[in-house]
N, C-alpha and C positions, 0 to 999 in steps of 0.2 A: 342591474349588474351588466357590465359590458360583455359583448360577444367576443370570444377568443377563437381564432382559427389556428390550429396547430399545423405547422409545416413539417411533414415527415421527410427527413433527409434520406437520400439514397443510402442503401446499406453499404458499409465499408467492408471491403474484402480483408479478411483476417490473415495475418502471416501464417504460413504453413508450420513454422517452427515455434508458434506461440505456446508457451508453457513447457517447451522441450527441456529447459534447464532445471525444471523441478522434478525431483526424484519421487516416484510413487504418486499417489493420489490420482490415478488414472480416471477413476469415477468422477472425482471433483472436476478434473479438467474437462471432461465431456459435458458435464452439467453447466459449467461456466461458459463454455463455448456456445452452448445452446442459448444461454441467457444473453450473451453478447449479440447473437444473431436474431433474437426474438423481435417481432414487430412492435410489441408493446413492452413497456418497461418491466423488467424483473430485477429486483434489488437483492443483493447478497451481502451477508455479514460473515466475516472470517475472524474467528476469535482463537486465542491461544497465547501461550507464554512467548517471551522474546526468543528469537532464533528458531522459530518454527516456520512453516511454509507460507504463512499468511501475507507477509510483506513481499515475498517473491511473486506471489500471484498479482498483487497490485502493481509491482514493478513491470511485470510482463504486459499487463493491460495498458500501462502508461505508454507503451511503445506505439499504441494506436494514435494516429494524428488527431482524432476528434475527442481525445481524453483530456481531463484536467485533474492534476494531483494537488492535494493540500493536506496539511497536518491539522488535526482537530483543534489543537490548542493555539493555532496561529491564524485564526479566521477573524478575530475581532477588529483588527485595524481597518481593513477595507470593508469587511462585512460579507457574509456568504451570499446575500441577495445581490450585492453589487457584482461579485465574481460571476455568479450565474447569469445575470443579465448582460454582462459585458462579454463573456466568452461563449455562452450557450453550449456547453459541452454535451456531447452525446453520452459520454461516460464520465461520471464524477467519481473520483477515487479519493477516499478519505482514510488516512492512517491515523491511529490514536483517536478514534471516534469518541472513546470514553472521556477524553480530555476537552472535548468541544464545549464551549459555554452554552448554557441553556437557551439563551436568546437565539443563537445560531441553530440549535437543535430544532427550535420552533419553525424556522425557515425551512430546514431540511424536511421536517415532518410534512409540511404543506406541499413541498415539491414531490415527495414520494407518494402522497395520498391523492393529490389532485393535479399535479403538474404546475400549479400556480405558485409563482414566486412574487411575494409582495412585502414591501418594507418601506420605511421612511429613513433616509440617511442624509444628514446634512441638509435638512429641510427639503429634500428632493424625494418624490415618491417613485418607488421602483415597482413595476408591475409587468410581469411577463409570464407566458405559459410555455413550458418546455416538456419534451418527452425524454428527459435525461434518465439514464439508468445509474443507480448508485451501487458502488462496490466499496465497502468499508471494512476496516480491520481494527481490532482492539485487543488489549491484553486481557481485560476483564469486562464482561458485559453487565455487571451489576450496577455500574454507574450510568447506564443508558436507560432512560425512562421506558417503561413498559410499552407505552403507546408508540414510541419511535421504533423500538425493537420489533414490535409486531408488524411493522411495515416492510421488514426484510422477509421476503418470501422464502429465501434460502439462507440457512444458517449452518455454518461448518465450524467445528471446534477441533483445533489441531493440537497434536502432541509434539513435543520438541523432537528434532531430528536426532537419530543415533549418531555416534561418531562416524561410522561408515557412510551413512547417508549424507552427513554434513560434508565429508571430504569429496564425495561424488558431486554433490550440488555445487559446492564452492568452486571446484575445478571447472565444471561446465560453465558456470557464470563467468569466470575469468577468461576462459578460452573463447566461448561463443559470444559473449556480450561485451567484453573488455578488450578482446584481441591480444591476450597474453599468450606467450608460447606455453605449450603444455607442460614442459619440464619446470619452468618457473612458477606456473600456476599451481602445480602440485606441491612445490616446495613451500609456497606462501600458505596454502591451505593447511599443510602439515604443521607448520610453525604456529599458525594462529590457533589450531585445535588444541595447543598446549594450555591455553588459558581461556578460550571462549569458543562458542559455536555460532557466532554472528557473522553471516556472510558479508555484511556491510563492512566489517573490519578488513576482510580479505580484499574487498574492492578498493578501500582506501589505501591500503598498502600497495596494491598492484599499480595504482595510478602514480605513485611516486618512487617506487623501487625499480631500478634497472638491472640489478644483479642480486644474486643470493646473499652477498655480503650486505647489500642495502637492506634486504629483508631481515637478516639477523639483527642488524643495528636497530631497525624500527621496532621489531618485535620485542627485543630485549629492553628497549626504552619504554615501550608500552607496559610491559610487565613490571618494570621498575616503578612506574608512576601510576599503577592501577589504583582503584579506589581503596582508601585506607579504612579499615574497620578497627576502631579503637578497642573494641571488646576483645579482639584477639591478643591485645597486649596488656590491657588493664582490667580485664574481666575478673 
């Protein structure tokens, strides 16, 4: 077996406002900050229903220049091993881990257990050792193999935000991360809260709406074309 020498990169200074847009979870913030700064890899799994804090935590860590973000169900085309060998991220962020194909989970398991990334893709062998830290999120963890789940030293299960918390979080994200004026940000969040508590919907509207009239038009259209449940009409 060949000898691998790991090169430990210099620690990245974390932004002072990291996680500031997230309401509550002060204990989780402190623990994740310690995990980000740790000399050896500490992996964390964030689980919970949609519109909880888990994706916000990943979005905040994604601000770090040495991070790489991917969706669990979108790794098959290039392959996780190729992504890791190409970008060598210090922080690997995976949303929707429960949707990741088993083949890619095997690569991830090896990375988390030994640091070794090994695979054969397009008749080319990939082999590299990394000290990557994995931060993953999922809606449900029952689709994740027990052996992979056990490699996450830290596991957090989040409840959905209350209406008050959602409004505070949404406004903070739009003002501090998207540069939206406070009055418009508050208006967007209030309108979005009428039909969902997904902060990403607020972000999407904020990026294309210039006025409150724009917000009303977009929100009314989204509500008009929301997912149709035939059982409500033909049950």
